[in-house]
N, C-alpha and C positions, 0 to 999 in steps of 0.2 A: 715162276716165269714172269708174272705180271710185275712184280717188284723189280726184277732184273731189267726188263725192257724199259720201264718208266724211270729207273734210277730212284726208286721210292724207298725211303727209310723203312726198315722192317718194323719199327715201333709205331708206324703211322697206320691206323686201322682203315679198312675199306667197308663200304656200305654193302649189305646183303640185300639183293633185290628179289622180291617175292611176287608170285602171280596174284595172290589175294591175302586178305587179312587173316584168313583161317590158319595160315601157316605161321602166324606169330607164335603160337604155342610150341612149335617145333624148335624155334630158335631162341626163345626167351623163357627163362624159368619162372618169371613173374610177369604177368600182363595186367598192369593196373587199369582201373576204370578210365583213367585219363587217356591211356593209349587207345582203348576201345572207342572213346568219344572222338578222338582225332581221326581214327581209321574210318569210323562211320561218316564223319563230316567231310573228309577230304579225299581219302584214297579211292581210286588211283590218282596220284598227284605228286608234284615236286615237294614232298614233305618226308623227312627222315626222323624217326624216333629212336632214341637210345634207351635200351632196357638191359636188365641183368641177363647175361647170356645163359643159355641152357647147357646142360652137360653135353659134351660131344662137339661143341663149337670150338674149333681149333684156334690156337693162339695167333696163327698167321693172319687170320681174318680180323681179330680184335686188337692186334698190336700187343698181345699179352695181357690185356685188361680183362676185368670181370664183366664187361659190358659189350653189347653188340649193337651196331647201327642197322636199322631195318627200314625198308621202303617198298611201297608198291608203285611202280612208275605208271604214267598214263599213256605212254606212246604205244600205239597198237602193235607195232613190230616187236617191241620189247615184251609186251604182254603175251603175244603169241609164242615167242621164243621161250618165255618162262613157263607157259602152260604146257608146251610140248616137252620141255625138260622135266617138269614135275617137281623141281626143288628150287632152292635158292641159288642165285648166282652172285657171288661176291666179286665186286668189280669197282674200280675207281674211274675217274674221267680219263678219256683216251688222249692224254698228252704227256710230255715229259714232266717229271715232278717239278712243281713250282712254276711251270711255264703257263702261257696262255691256254685256256681250255679250248678244245675242239668242238665246233658246232656243226660241222659237215663231214661227210665221209672223206672228202678230198683233203681236209685239214689233217685227218688221221693218216692218210696215205703219205702226205708230205712229211709229217712229223716222224713216222716210224719206218717208212720204206719197207724193205724186205724183212725187217725184224718182226713184222706182224703178217701172218700168212693169209688172213681173211678179214675183210672189212664188210660188215653187214650194213648196207646203205638204206636207212629209213628216212632219208630226206633231211633237210635242215632241222636243227634243234627247235622244238616248239616254243620254249620260253627263252632260252639263250644263256641263262645263268643257273648255277647249281641250286639244289634243293635247300629249303629251310631245314635246320637241324634243331630238334628239341630234345633235351635230356629229361627223361622220365624215370631214371634209375635211382634217384634219391628221394628225399622227402618233399621237395618242392620242384615244380617244372621250371626249367631254365632254357633260355634261348642261347644256343652255342654258335649258330651261324644264321644270319638273316637270309631270306630268300624271297621268292615271289609271293608265297603265302605269308602274309604279314603277321607281326606279333599281335596286332589288334585282332585279327581274324582268329588266331589261335586262342587268345585269351577269351574271346567271346564263346568259342566252341567249348572251352574247358570250364568256363564260369569262374575263373580265378586268374590272378595275374601271373605273368611270366617273370622270372627273376634273372638277374645277371649270374653268369657262371661263378661258382665258388672256386677257391684256389685249387682244390683237388678234383675239379670236374673232369669227367672222362675226356681223353684226347679224341678229337673228331676230325674228319676229313676237311681240308680247306680252311682250317682255323689258325694256321701258322701266320705269324706277323708278316712274313714275306711270302707271297704266293701270287699265282695268276700273272706272272711278270713277263713282259716281252724282253728280248735280248737287248734292244735299244733302251738306253736310259729314259725313264718316264717321270714326268713331274706334273702334279696337279697345280693348276694356276687359276686364280680368280679372273673372271671375265674381263675386268677393266685393266688387268695387268698383262693379259695374254698378247696383244699386239706389240707392246713395248718389249717384252721378253723375246718374242719371236724375232723382232727386228734386231735386237742386240746380238742374238746368236747368229743371225745371218751375216751381220757386219763382221763377226769374228770368223767368217768363212765356214760356218757349220751348216749342214743340211738339217732342216727342221720339218718334222711332221706334226700335224695338229689335228686333234679331235675336238671339234667345237660344237656349240649349239646354235651357231649362226652361219648362214651362207655368205655373209659379208666378210671377205678375207682381205688382209693387207696385200698390197701389190709389192711383193718381195720376191726376188729370184730364188729358185731352189726351195720353194715352200710347198710341201704336200699338205693338202687341206681336205678333211672330211667333215661335212656337216651332218651330225648325228640327229636322229629324231628328237623332237623337243618334248615328247611325252614319254613317261618312264617305261611303259611296256615296249614300245618300239626301240627305245635306247638299249634296254636290256637285251632284246632279241638280237640286235646288231652288234653289241659291244665287242665280243671276242673276235668276230669276223673283222670288225673295223681295226682292232688292235693288231691283228695278224697282218692286215693289209699295210698298215703304217710301219709295222716292224720290218716287213719285206722291202720297204722303200730304201733301206740302207742309209738312213739319215743318222745324224749324230745325236738327235734328241727327239723324243715324242712329248709334246705339250698337250695336256688334256684340260679343257675348260672345266672348272669345278661345277658339277651339277648342283641342282637345288638340294638343300639339306633337310627337306621335310621327310615324313615317314614313307611316302611313296617311293622315294629314291634311296632308302636305307641300304638295301642289298647292293645296289649299284655302287654307292659310295664305299661300302665295305670292300668290294672287289677292287675298286680303283685305288683305295688306300693301301691295300696289300700289294697290288701291282707296283705301285710307286716304291714301296719298301723293298720289293724284290729286285729292283733295278737301281743302279747308281744314278740318282737324279742329276740332270744337267745343271750346271751353274754358269751364270753369265758373269764375267769378270770385266 
């Protein structure tokens, strides 16, 4: 039913959410010391580990792979739900597949309408972007998806470096080249080129929505402008809500000012790059 409602490919695995790290042994047939280190250091937290799946873990959860993605979330409502249930809950983000993630209950209601019978409202998302995913199923730990827990923090906890995914790395949620995309074409633009491109599109009669790092906006008609927080944590927390707001403006293009490229912004840049790939980027002619 989850795959049907989301329009999610059957081969795309989902993360199993657990109440505590003790349940790892129920879902994974091997729990390496690296997984125990990360669990002790971070859980509950937005960190997902991929391990060899235990017998009895069904293919629909793993996308038919021999691995399973596991996480202990930090939200108190999620933890209470998991504790009351007593087992793992396999679930993806509450949005149509490939589209902008939901960070409030209202986003979910608007996205799915009557297709979802119940929405449990735990308030706005605490972090705003998806969990970091680390593959511990092979010989070397690998970062499959950056998140708010950084690669440097994970390496420090492990006492060893993270590696890039190998060619046959497990498929993981949110790692498709095109993902997190609004329906409106989105383009990442360097700060110094943003006003010129916006003006060109407006002169062509196109409605333009902008996510910028500055309050200073060009005086152009039909321009929707959101000034995002200039620090990474605030930007990440507001990112999907801002993209949904701009997407609902019914413009012809969304222009996003390129955020800083340093390590603190790695997860944000990852999401924006995939969002741009998931939409047909606007061109000024």
